[in-house]
Structure formats: structure tokens, C-alpha cells
N, C-alpha and C positions, 0 to 999 in steps of 0.2 A: 439276076439276081443280085451278086456281085458285080459282074461286068455292068452292069445299070448305072450302079452305085461306080463307080473307078468312072464309067465314061461321064458323068456330071461333074465328077470330080477334074479332070482335066478339062472338061468345059471352060466350070468357072475363074481355074489359074489363067486360062490363057485371057480371061478378062480383062481379071486381074493386074494381069502384066499389059495387057496396049494399052487399061486405064493408068496404071505409071508410068508405063511411056511418054501416053498424051500427058501431063501432067509435070513432070520433070523436066517435056519440053513447050512449057507453058511457062513453066518459072524458071527457066534458065534465061541469066543475065539479072534479073532481079534480087537482091541485096532481102534476107528475112529483116524484118523485123525486129528489132533487141525491147526484149520485154524484161520490165520495169521489176528491177530486184529486190524485196520489201525484206526488211529484216525487223524481225518479234522484235516485239519488245519487252520485257516484265510479264507485263497488260498485254493480253494479244487484241486483247481493243482497240490499242495504237498501233499505227510502223512510222515508218519514215521510210520516203524512197532516194534509196541514197544511185538512182540513175539521173537524178534532174539537178546538175550542178548551175547555179545560180550566182553570173557573173558583177561582181562588186567593180564600179566606176575608182579608180585608181583614183586617193586622195592629190590633191593641186599642192604640188611645193610652193611653197616660199620661200625661192631667196634672197629676199630682198630683208636688208639686216637692219633697215631704218621702216617705221612703219609709222606717217604723221596722223596721228587717231588722237590727234588733240594732246598732241604731248607725251612726252616717251624720256622716261629713263634707264639707261645703263650700265648702270652700274654694277659691280659684283656681278651674278650668276644673273642679274633679275637680266629680263630683251626688254630690248628699246622701247616696245608698250607695254607696261607694264604699271606704271602709276601715272599723273596730271597733273601737270602744271597749276591747270587753271583753279585745284582748289587753295595753295596756296596766296597769301598774301606776300606786298611787300611791303619789305625790309623800312621799319623808321630808322633816323636821325642817330636815338641812345644808342640802335646795336654796333656801330662800326665803334662810341666812347672807350672805345678799350687799346689794351694793345698791342701792336702789327702783331707780337709775340701769340697771344689770345686771339687775335679776330684769325688771323690765317687758317688754321685746321674751325675756326667755325663758316670759312665760307665755304669749304667744303659737302658738297651738295645744292648748293645755291643755282637758282636760276637769274641769266641776261636774256632780260629781251629789248628785243627793238624790232620798231615794224612785226613781218608773220616769223623773226627766227627769232626761236629759243635755242639758250645752253643751259646746260649744265656744269657747274663748277666740279671737274675733275683733278686738281692740282695746284698750288699757288706757292707761293715764295713770303716768304715778310721782311722788311725794311726798317727798319727803327731808328733812333733817332743816335747817334754815336756812333753811328754803323760809317765802318769805311767802306762799305759796298754798294752805301745808302746816295742815293741824289738831292738829299737833306743836305752834303757835306760841304756841300759847293755856296748854300747860304742861299739865301732869297736873292733869285731872277727871276726876268718874265718868263721862265721855263718852268724852272721848279716852283714858284709864289703856288699856286694849289697843295701839295704837299703840306706847304704849312697850313691849308686851310683847315677845316671841321672835317673830324669823320663822315663819311658819308659820301664826300665829291669823286670825283674822277680827276685822276694823276693823267695824265695819254705825252706820250712823248715819244717820238721817231726815233730805233736804232739804227742803227749805220745810216742815216740820212734814208732810209727803206719802207721796215717795220712799225708798224704801228701797236705800240708798247700799252697795253691798260692795267690802269695798277687802282685797289682803292685805299684811296683818301683812306689814314686810323685815330683814333686818340684824338686828344681835345685841339683847337685850332693852337697854330705857332710850336707845338711838340715835332712836328716833320717826320713823318712814319704814312706807311704804307702798306698795300699785300699787290705784291703782283700774280694779273690774270696768267699761269702759264697751258694751263690746257683746258679742253671744257670735252663734251660728246653732245653731238645734235642731239634739241629735240625735235622743233617744228621749224617749216621753212627749208629743207632739206633742198630744194631749187633751188634757192634763193644765196641759200648755202654754195654750194657748187659754184653758184656764173659768178658771183665775190671774191672765192679762190681760185677760179680757174682750170676746176680740178673737176671733174667729173666721175667724183668713188663714197663709196661708203666707207672705207675705212680709216682708223685713224688718224694716217695720218691726212684727213682733210683738217683736224681739229687742237694736234698735240702739238702745240705752241704759240708761243703770248702774241710775233707777229702773227700768226692763223689767226685766231682767233678774232686779235682787232680786224682786220681783211674780212674775214665774214659775219662783220658785227656788222660791218659799212662805215669804222668809225675814221674821225680823223685827230687831230690839235687840238681843232673848234670845237673838239668834247669837253677840251681839259677843266675841270673845274665844276663838272656835270651834276648835280646832285643829283645820288639813286636813287632817291626816295620818293620821289612824284613822279606821278603819271604822265603817262607820256614819256619820249625820246629812247632813254634808256635806262629799264625799270633792273633793280635788282628783286627779285624776289625771294621769301622761306624756297624753305624745300629738305627732304630727309637728310636728317642723319645718317650718315659712310655707318655702318659695324663695325671697319677697322678701316686704319688708316695708318701710311705706312711716313716715317721722315729721313731726308738726307740730309744733307750740303746743298749749298745752292749753288746754280748750274754759271759760268761764263763770270765769275767774279775773282781770277787770279792777281791781277790787279791789287783787292784788296788785301787787312791784314791776316797774321794765318788764324788765330781765331777768329776769324769770321769767313773765313774760307773756308773753315771746319766747322763750324755751327749745324748744326742741323737744325736748318729753319726754310727746310723746300718742306710740303707737306702733301698726301697725295693719297686718292680713293686707293684701296685695295683691293687687286681680284679684277679689277678695271679696266683693256687695254687701249683705254684713253686717256694716255700718261709718254708724254715727251722724253727723251732720251736727255741722258745713259739714266737707265731703270735700271740696274746693278750696284747702284751707289742709294737704295730706297733699303727698309730693310723696318720691321718693327719698331714702335719702339719700346 
């Protein structure tokens, strides 16, 4: 009886070993499938499949600092497309009937519009009557006549015979005062601005300087004495007031009297890179 059981056991082991060898040969070279690992939550009826990894598409990075989506305002820390200029109305003539020193900071944040180009004013300088740096000191000539006109008109002249300088006439007719637009930030019409400037860039160098502003707007001295409060052509629109401003002495007027050279009649929006050099002379008021 015992011998029969031993014989049966040996036959079973032999068949098992043969089956195991055959199974190993069948699975040779095959990679076993990975079982999903299940992590049980406190609620045993819910499970999470850890083995399944969802691939998310990476967000497309926008390298452009300029977005022409109907208007942009890049003062301080705001992004170029954070506000739209369309909601701002054109400024009436009464807005300009004040002293140039008062008008200058009020122009910060306002919009200049011509054709498809819209610029936001970021830096200005005030020029007043009895100011040894103001062109009114020459009296009324064919060139300076517009600066003696009523506030709200343009006074445009050529600097060194090359650079078109845009000024906004201030105060009452006959006073002889204006505000020079020193720098702007692009709001709309970037391609036109770049084409007129002959510069393919979105950096502040595009519009930080009075000659650059005039070139970007596509104006000449023929636009001098143009009313900024009429529709069409060159317009000046209302805009948001800057949260903070900087003040400093005006640029390039070493020929003027000392009290006028050091006068803090230069104004700029704080926190924006769209300001011309020198920047180290600007400070909080």
C-alpha cells in the first residue's frame, strides 16, 4: 500500500515538473503585465488607480509683451492688455485751460490716437511762460505761433532738424505754455509703430523719447496747431489716473537759467519701464 502511494506521488511530481517546464518555455521572452495598484481610501467602496498617469498638455507660453486686443495699458505692474482704451472719451477744450505745470501730470495715463495707433502717455515735461527753456521766450514767430494759441492744440517742431517733438498747448490763448510728450507706451497698432520707427521690437526703446513718439504717430510739423479735441486725425482721449507719479528736472535744457534747470517740471508714471533716460533723476514727490 505504501509503495503504491509513493509511486503515485513520483508520477504526479514528474507530470508537474513537465508542466512547469512547458509553462516556462511558453512564457519565455514575455513581460508580465503590471497589475494596477489600488490604494484604498477610508471609504472601502472608493479606490484610486495609481498606475494610470494622465498626461496633461503643457500650457502654451505667450512670449509677447504686447497684445493688441482692442487696447492695452502697461503702467506700473499692469499687463499690456489689462484695460481697453475704447471706453475713454475724447477730452474737451476746457481740460487744457490750466497752467502747464498743472496740466502736465494730468496728461499721464491719457491716450493719443491717430489712425490705428494708440499710445498711452507715460512721461511729460511742463514749459511755462517766463520759462527760459520754453520756446515762448522767442516771442511769436511762424514756428512758435501755435504755442501761444488756446490750450488743447498741438505745438510741433523739429529738434536738430530731425526729431518731431509733440507738445500739448496749455492755458489760455496768448499765454505761451505747453507740455512736451516725452514717452509713451504702445496700446494698439504695434506693427504700424514698428514700421514707422524702423525697429522690430516690443521693448521700451521703441517709444521712450519725444522724437520716437512723434515718429510712431506719423506726424510732421504740418500737424502743428491741430486741435486734439476734434474727432479724426490726432486725438487725445481720457484715461486712468496713475496710482503714483515721479518728478524730476527736465532733460537737455542746460542753456536755461539755473532755477529752471533744477525745477522739478518733469513727470512720469511710477513703476513702468516706458520712461526715457535719465531715470535716476526721477523720484517720488
